[in-house]
C-alpha positions as CSV (number, residue, x, y, z in Angstrom):
1,X,2.2,10.1,17.8
2,X,1.0,11.3,14.3
3,X,-2.3,11.5,14.7
4,X,-5.4,12.4,12.0
5,X,-8.3,14.4,13.7
6,X,-11.3,13.8,11.0
7,X,-13.7,16.4,12.4
8,X,-15.9,18.8,10.3
9,X,-16.7,20.9,13.5
10,X,-13.5,23.3,12.9
11,X,-14.1,24.5,16.3
12,X,-13.9,21.0,18.0
13,X,-11.0,20.4,15.3
14,X,-8.6,23.0,16.1
15,X,-9.4,22.7,19.9
16,X,-8.2,18.9,19.3
17,X,-4.8,19.8,17.2
18,X,-4.1,22.2,19.7
19,X,-5.1,20.4,22.5
20,X,-2.6,17.3,21.0
21,X,0.1,19.2,20.1
22,X,0.3,20.8,23.4
23,X,0.6,17.2,24.5
24,X,3.4,16.3,22.5
25,X,1.5,15.0,19.4
26,X,1.7,15.9,15.9
27,X,-2.2,16.1,15.1
28,X,-3.1,16.6,11.0
29,X,-7.0,18.1,10.5
30,X,-9.3,16.5,7.6
31,X,-12.8,18.5,7.0
32,X,-14.7,15.8,5.9
33,X,-14.8,12.1,5.0
34,X,-13.6,12.1,1.4
35,X,-10.2,14.5,2.6
36,X,-10.2,12.2,5.9
37,X,-9.8,9.1,3.7
38,X,-7.2,10.2,0.9
39,X,-5.0,11.8,3.8
40,X,-5.7,8.9,5.9
41,X,-5.1,6.1,3.2
42,X,-1.8,8.0,2.0
43,X,-0.5,8.9,5.2
44,X,1.7,7.0,8.1
45,X,-0.7,7.7,10.9
46,X,-0.3,5.9,14.2
47,X,-4.4,6.7,15.5
48,X,-6.9,8.0,13.4
49,X,-9.6,10.1,15.2
50,X,-13.0,10.0,13.1
51,X,-16.0,11.6,14.0
52,X,-19.5,9.6,12.9
53,X,-21.3,12.8,11.3
54,X,-19.1,13.8,8.5
55,X,-19.9,15.8,4.9
56,X,-19.4,13.8,1.9
57,X,-18.6,10.4,3.4
58,X,-19.8,9.5,7.1
59,X,-17.1,8.0,9.8
60,X,-18.4,4.5,9.9
61,X,-18.0,4.3,5.9
62,X,-14.7,6.5,5.8
63,X,-13.9,3.4,8.7
64,X,-15.2,0.6,6.7
65,X,-13.5,1.7,3.5
66,X,-10.0,1.7,5.2
67,X,-10.6,-1.5,6.5
68,X,-11.5,-3.2,3.3
69,X,-8.4,-1.4,1.8
70,X,-6.2,-3.8,4.8
71,X,-5.6,-0.4,6.6
72,X,-5.1,-1.1,10.2
73,X,-4.4,1.9,11.7
74,X,-6.6,2.2,15.1
75,X,-9.0,4.4,15.1
76,X,-10.9,6.4,17.9
77,X,-14.7,7.3,16.9
78,X,-16.2,10.5,18.4
79,X,-20.1,11.1,18.2
80,X,-22.7,12.3,20.2
81,X,-24.5,9.5,19.4
82,X,-24.1,7.3,22.5
83,X,-26.4,4.8,22.8
84,X,-25.3,1.0,23.0
85,X,-26.7,0.3,19.5
86,X,-24.4,3.0,18.0
87,X,-21.4,2.0,19.7
88,X,-21.9,-1.4,19.0
89,X,-22.1,-0.2,15.3
90,X,-19.5,2.1,15.3
91,X,-17.0,-0.7,16.7
92,X,-18.6,-3.3,13.9
93,X,-17.8,-1.0,11.3
94,X,-14.2,-1.3,12.2
95,X,-13.6,1.0,15.3
96,X,-11.1,-0.1,17.8
97,X,-12.9,2.4,20.5
98,X,-15.9,4.8,21.1
99,X,-15.8,7.9,23.0
100,X,-19.4,9.5,23.2
101,X,-19.4,13.6,22.9
102,X,-19.1,15.6,25.2
103,X,-15.6,14.0,26.4
104,X,-12.5,14.6,28.6
105,X,-9.4,15.5,26.6
106,X,-7.9,13.5,29.1
107,X,-10.1,10.5,28.7
108,X,-9.4,10.7,25.1
109,X,-5.5,11.1,25.5
110,X,-5.5,8.1,27.4
111,X,-7.7,6.2,25.2
112,X,-5.1,7.2,22.0
113,X,-2.1,6.0,23.9
114,X,-3.9,2.6,24.9
115,X,-4.9,2.3,21.2
116,X,-1.2,2.8,20.1
117,X,0.7,0.8,22.4
118,X,-2.1,-1.9,21.1
119,X,-1.2,-1.3,17.6
120,X,2.1,-1.8,18.6
121,X,1.4,-5.1,20.0
122,X,-0.7,-6.2,17.0
123,X,2.2,-5.1,14.8
124,X,4.9,-8.0,16.3
125,X,2.2,-10.5,16.4
126,X,2.7,-13.1,13.3
127,X,1.6,-16.1,14.8
128,X,-2.1,-17.3,15.8
129,X,-2.5,-20.4,17.5
130,X,-6.1,-21.7,19.2
131,X,-5.3,-25.3,20.9
132,X,-2.9,-27.2,18.5
133,X,-4.1,-25.2,15.5
134,X,-1.0,-22.6,14.2
135,X,-1.2,-20.0,11.2
136,X,1.6,-18.1,10.1
137,X,0.9,-15.0,8.5
138,X,4.3,-14.2,7.6
139,X,5.3,-17.6,5.7
140,X,1.4,-17.9,4.8
141,X,0.7,-21.1,6.2
142,X,-1.2,-23.2,8.8
143,X,-0.6,-26.7,10.4
144,X,-2.3,-28.5,13.1
145,X,-0.8,-31.2,15.7
146,X,2.4,-30.2,13.2
147,X,0.8,-31.2,10.2
148,X,0.7,-28.6,7.3
149,X,-3.1,-27.7,6.5
150,X,-3.0,-26.3,2.5
151,X,-4.9,-23.8,2.2
152,X,-6.5,-21.4,-0.6
153,X,-6.0,-17.6,-0.2
154,X,-9.7,-17.2,0.9
155,X,-9.8,-20.0,3.3
156,X,-6.2,-18.6,4.8
157,X,-7.8,-14.9,5.3
158,X,-10.9,-16.6,6.7
159,X,-8.9,-18.8,9.2
160,X,-6.8,-15.7,9.8
161,X,-10.0,-13.5,11.1
162,X,-11.6,-16.5,13.0
163,X,-8.4,-16.9,14.8
164,X,-7.9,-13.3,15.4
165,X,-11.4,-13.3,17.2
166,X,-11.1,-16.8,18.7
167,X,-13.5,-17.4,21.5
168,X,-15.7,-14.6,20.3
169,X,-18.9,-14.9,18.0
170,X,-18.3,-13.9,14.2
171,X,-21.3,-13.0,12.2
172,X,-21.8,-13.4,8.5
173,X,-21.6,-9.7,8.4
174,X,-18.2,-9.5,10.3
175,X,-17.2,-12.0,7.3
176,X,-18.7,-11.0,4.7
177,X,-17.1,-7.1,5.7
178,X,-13.6,-8.6,6.8
179,X,-13.1,-11.3,4.9
180,X,-15.2,-10.7,1.6
181,X,-14.8,-7.2,1.5
182,X,-18.6,-7.2,1.0
183,X,-20.6,-4.1,2.6
184,X,-24.3,-6.2,1.7
185,X,-25.5,-9.6,1.7
186,X,-24.9,-11.0,-1.8
187,X,-27.8,-13.4,-0.6
188,X,-25.3,-16.5,-1.7
189,X,-23.9,-19.6,0.5
190,X,-20.8,-18.5,-0.3
191,X,-19.7,-18.5,3.5
192,X,-21.3,-21.7,4.4
193,X,-19.1,-23.2,1.9
194,X,-15.8,-21.9,2.9
195,X,-16.5,-22.5,6.3
196,X,-17.6,-26.0,5.6
197,X,-14.8,-26.3,3.2
198,X,-12.4,-25.0,6.2
199,X,-13.4,-27.2,8.9
200,X,-13.1,-30.4,6.7
201,X,-9.4,-29.3,6.2
202,X,-8.8,-28.4,10.0
203,X,-10.7,-30.8,11.6
204,X,-10.7,-33.8,9.6
205,X,-8.9,-36.7,11.3
206,X,-8.6,-34.3,14.3
207,X,-10.8,-35.9,17.5
208,X,-11.5,-32.3,18.9
209,X,-13.8,-29.9,16.6
210,X,-12.8,-26.0,16.9
211,X,-14.8,-24.4,14.3
212,X,-18.4,-24.3,15.8
213,X,-21.4,-22.8,14.2
214,X,-23.5,-20.9,16.6
215,X,-26.8,-21.3,15.5
216,X,-28.6,-17.9,14.4
217,X,-25.7,-16.3,15.1
218,X,-22.6,-17.1,13.0
219,X,-19.6,-19.4,13.9
220,X,-16.5,-19.5,16.9
221,X,-13.4,-20.9,17.0
222,X,-12.2,-22.1,20.1
223,X,-10.3,-25.1,21.4
224,X,-12.4,-27.5,23.8
Protein backbone atom coordinates (compact mmCIF):
# COMPACT_ATOMS: atom_id res chain seq x y z
CA UNK A 1 0.00 0.00 0.00
CA UNK A 2 0.98 3.60 -0.56
CA UNK A 3 0.56 5.36 2.77
CA UNK A 4 0.94 9.00 3.79
CA UNK A 5 1.97 9.68 7.40
CA UNK A 6 1.14 13.23 8.50
CA UNK A 7 3.00 13.68 11.77
CA UNK A 8 5.00 16.65 13.08
CA UNK A 9 7.05 14.60 15.56
CA UNK A 10 10.01 13.67 13.36
CA UNK A 11 11.09 10.74 15.51
CA UNK A 12 7.59 9.27 15.51
CA UNK A 13 7.19 9.87 11.77
CA UNK A 14 10.56 8.28 10.95
CA UNK A 15 9.69 5.26 13.09
CA UNK A 16 6.37 4.79 11.28
CA UNK A 17 7.95 5.19 7.85
CA UNK A 18 10.63 2.61 8.67
CA UNK A 19 8.19 0.15 10.27
CA UNK A 20 5.68 0.44 7.44
CA UNK A 21 8.47 -0.02 4.90
CA UNK A 22 9.60 -3.18 6.67
CA UNK A 23 6.00 -4.42 6.51
CA UNK A 24 6.09 -4.03 2.74
CA UNK A 25 4.35 -0.67 2.36
CA UNK A 26 5.46 2.49 0.57
CA UNK A 27 5.26 5.23 3.22
CA UNK A 28 5.66 8.98 2.66
CA UNK A 29 5.86 11.60 5.40
CA UNK A 30 4.54 15.15 5.79
CA UNK A 31 5.61 17.19 8.81
CA UNK A 32 2.79 19.73 9.00
CA UNK A 33 -0.87 20.12 8.14
CA UNK A 34 -0.52 22.27 5.04
CA UNK A 35 2.10 20.01 3.47
CA UNK A 36 0.05 16.97 4.42
CA UNK A 37 -3.07 18.40 2.85
CA UNK A 38 -1.27 19.22 -0.40
CA UNK A 39 0.29 15.75 -0.59
CA UNK A 40 -2.95 13.96 0.29
CA UNK A 41 -4.96 16.02 -2.17
CA UNK A 42 -2.51 15.54 -5.00
CA UNK A 43 -1.33 11.99 -4.35
CA UNK A 44 -2.94 8.62 -4.96
CA UNK A 45 -2.68 7.17 -1.44
CA UNK A 46 -4.39 4.05 -0.14
CA UNK A 47 -4.48 5.21 3.49
CA UNK A 48 -3.66 8.40 5.40
CA UNK A 49 -2.33 8.29 8.97
CA UNK A 50 -3.01 11.69 10.52
CA UNK A 51 -1.93 13.12 13.85
CA UNK A 52 -4.51 15.47 15.39
CA UNK A 53 -2.09 18.09 16.70
CA UNK A 54 -0.30 19.52 13.67
CA UNK A 55 1.24 22.93 12.93
CA UNK A 56 -0.31 25.23 10.30
CA UNK A 57 -3.46 23.13 9.90
CA UNK A 58 -4.62 20.72 12.60
CA UNK A 59 -5.47 17.15 11.76
CA UNK A 60 -9.25 17.48 12.04
CA UNK A 61 -9.32 20.55 9.82
CA UNK A 62 -7.09 18.79 7.32
CA UNK A 63 -9.46 15.81 7.17
CA UNK A 64 -12.56 17.99 6.90
CA UNK A 65 -10.93 19.99 4.09
CA UNK A 66 -10.12 16.79 2.19
CA UNK A 67 -13.69 15.52 2.58
CA UNK A 68 -15.01 18.87 1.37
CA UNK A 69 -13.05 18.26 -1.84
CA UNK A 70 -14.61 14.78 -2.06
CA UNK A 71 -11.33 13.05 -1.26
CA UNK A 72 -12.46 9.75 0.26
CA UNK A 73 -9.05 8.25 1.04
CA UNK A 74 -9.40 6.25 4.30
CA UNK A 75 -7.98 8.09 7.32
CA UNK A 76 -6.61 6.63 10.54
CA UNK A 77 -6.36 9.35 13.18
CA UNK A 78 -3.51 9.09 15.70
CA UNK A 79 -3.79 11.11 18.87
CA UNK A 80 -2.85 11.29 22.53
CA UNK A 81 -6.42 12.54 23.07
CA UNK A 82 -8.28 9.36 23.85
CA UNK A 83 -11.51 10.29 25.61
CA UNK A 84 -14.79 9.18 24.04
CA UNK A 85 -15.65 12.75 23.02
CA UNK A 86 -12.25 13.12 21.36
CA UNK A 87 -12.77 9.95 19.32
CA UNK A 88 -16.30 10.92 18.34
CA UNK A 89 -15.11 14.37 17.24
CA UNK A 90 -12.38 12.80 15.11
CA UNK A 91 -14.73 10.36 13.43
CA UNK A 92 -17.33 13.03 12.77
CA UNK A 93 -14.67 15.22 11.17
CA UNK A 94 -14.28 12.54 8.52
CA UNK A 95 -11.84 10.07 10.05
CA UNK A 96 -12.50 6.39 9.39
CA UNK A 97 -10.72 5.03 12.46
CA UNK A 98 -9.07 6.41 15.59
CA UNK A 99 -6.06 5.04 17.46
CA UNK A 100 -4.82 6.48 20.73
CA UNK A 101 -1.13 7.06 21.47
CA UNK A 102 0.83 5.17 22.68
CA UNK A 103 -0.14 2.33 20.38
CA UNK A 104 1.14 -1.09 19.33
CA UNK A 105 2.44 -1.06 15.76
CA UNK A 106 0.85 -4.46 15.09
CA UNK A 107 -2.56 -2.96 15.90
CA UNK A 108 -1.92 0.06 13.68
CA UNK A 109 -0.89 -2.26 10.87
CA UNK A 110 -4.04 -4.35 11.27
CA UNK A 111 -6.23 -1.25 11.27
CA UNK A 112 -4.79 0.23 8.07
CA UNK A 113 -5.16 -3.16 6.36
CA UNK A 114 -8.84 -3.21 7.35
CA UNK A 115 -9.30 0.35 6.09
CA UNK A 116 -7.71 -0.56 2.79
CA UNK A 117 -10.00 -3.57 2.32
CA UNK A 118 -13.05 -1.51 3.28
CA UNK A 119 -12.06 1.18 0.78
CA UNK A 120 -11.68 -1.38 -2.01
CA UNK A 121 -15.15 -2.69 -1.24
CA UNK A 122 -16.63 0.82 -1.29
CA UNK A 123 -15.09 1.56 -4.68
CA UNK A 124 -17.24 -1.10 -6.35
CA UNK A 125 -20.39 -0.12 -4.49
CA UNK A 126 -22.21 2.11 -6.94
CA UNK A 127 -25.81 1.25 -6.09
CA UNK A 128 -27.42 1.88 -2.69
CA UNK A 129 -30.71 0.30 -1.64
CA UNK A 130 -32.99 0.97 1.31
CA UNK A 131 -36.18 -1.03 1.12
CA UNK A 132 -37.63 -0.48 -2.36
CA UNK A 133 -35.65 2.76 -2.81
CA UNK A 134 -32.61 2.55 -5.08
CA UNK A 135 -29.92 5.08 -5.99
CA UNK A 136 -27.37 4.52 -8.76
CA UNK A 137 -24.28 6.71 -8.47
CA UNK A 138 -23.02 5.90 -11.98
CA UNK A 139 -26.19 6.78 -13.86
CA UNK A 140 -27.03 9.49 -11.31
CA UNK A 141 -30.56 8.15 -11.04
CA UNK A 142 -32.98 7.16 -8.30
CA UNK A 143 -36.16 5.12 -8.26
CA UNK A 144 -38.59 3.62 -5.81
CA UNK A 145 -40.49 0.42 -6.57
CA UNK A 146 -39.27 0.82 -10.15
CA UNK A 147 -40.66 4.36 -10.48
CA UNK A 148 -38.11 6.99 -11.48
CA UNK A 149 -37.56 9.87 -9.04
CA UNK A 150 -36.29 13.11 -10.55
CA UNK A 151 -33.85 14.81 -8.19
CA UNK A 152 -31.97 18.09 -8.32
CA UNK A 153 -28.18 17.79 -7.81
CA UNK A 154 -28.32 18.82 -4.14
CA UNK A 155 -31.25 16.48 -3.49
CA UNK A 156 -29.31 13.64 -5.09
CA UNK A 157 -26.29 14.35 -2.92
CA UNK A 158 -28.50 14.55 0.17
CA UNK A 159 -30.20 11.26 -0.62
CA UNK A 160 -26.87 9.57 -1.38
CA UNK A 161 -25.48 10.65 2.00
CA UNK A 162 -28.59 9.49 3.85
CA UNK A 163 -28.55 6.12 2.05
CA UNK A 164 -24.86 5.61 2.79
CA UNK A 165 -25.76 6.06 6.46
CA UNK A 166 -29.09 4.25 6.41
CA UNK A 167 -30.26 3.13 9.83
CA UNK A 168 -28.09 5.77 11.51
CA UNK A 169 -29.01 9.17 12.89
CA UNK A 170 -27.61 11.87 10.62
CA UNK A 171 -27.25 15.23 12.36
CA UNK A 172 -27.59 18.72 10.91
CA UNK A 173 -23.85 19.23 11.39
CA UNK A 174 -23.09 16.08 9.41
CA UNK A 175 -25.34 17.26 6.58
CA UNK A 176 -23.92 20.79 6.59
CA UNK A 177 -20.35 19.48 6.37
CA UNK A 178 -20.87 16.62 3.94
CA UNK A 179 -23.69 17.78 1.67
CA UNK A 180 -23.34 21.56 1.75
CA UNK A 181 -19.59 21.75 2.51
CA UNK A 182 -20.27 24.20 5.36
CA UNK A 183 -18.12 23.97 8.46
CA UNK A 184 -20.32 26.41 10.31
CA UNK A 185 -24.06 26.69 10.86
CA UNK A 186 -25.47 29.43 8.60
CA UNK A 187 -28.54 29.55 10.87
CA UNK A 188 -30.97 29.05 7.98
CA UNK A 189 -33.64 26.44 7.29
CA UNK A 190 -31.87 25.21 4.15
CA UNK A 191 -31.62 21.65 5.48
CA UNK A 192 -35.27 21.52 6.54
CA UNK A 193 -36.40 22.78 3.13
CA UNK A 194 -34.33 20.25 1.18
CA UNK A 195 -35.26 17.36 3.47
CA UNK A 196 -38.94 18.26 3.10
CA UNK A 197 -38.65 18.34 -0.70
CA UNK A 198 -36.74 15.07 -0.76
CA UNK A 199 -39.25 13.41 1.54
CA UNK A 200 -42.06 14.45 -0.78
CA UNK A 201 -40.30 12.98 -3.79
CA UNK A 202 -39.40 9.61 -2.27
CA UNK A 203 -42.60 9.09 -0.24
CA UNK A 204 -45.49 10.67 -2.14
CA UNK A 205 -47.72 7.91 -3.48
CA UNK A 206 -46.06 5.22 -1.38
CA UNK A 207 -47.48 3.62 1.72
CA UNK A 208 -44.39 3.28 3.89
CA UNK A 209 -42.32 6.30 4.98
CA UNK A 210 -38.54 6.02 4.69
CA UNK A 211 -37.16 9.36 5.84
CA UNK A 212 -37.75 9.89 9.55
CA UNK A 213 -37.13 12.95 11.71
CA UNK A 214 -35.37 12.09 14.98
CA UNK A 215 -36.50 14.89 17.25
CA UNK A 216 -33.62 16.88 18.70
CA UNK A 217 -31.02 14.86 16.79
CA UNK A 218 -31.49 14.87 13.02
CA UNK A 219 -32.79 12.43 10.43
CA UNK A 220 -32.71 8.74 9.69
CA UNK A 221 -33.39 6.89 6.45
CA UNK A 222 -34.60 3.35 7.06
CA UNK A 223 -37.04 0.81 5.70
CA UNK A 224 -39.96 -0.21 7.90
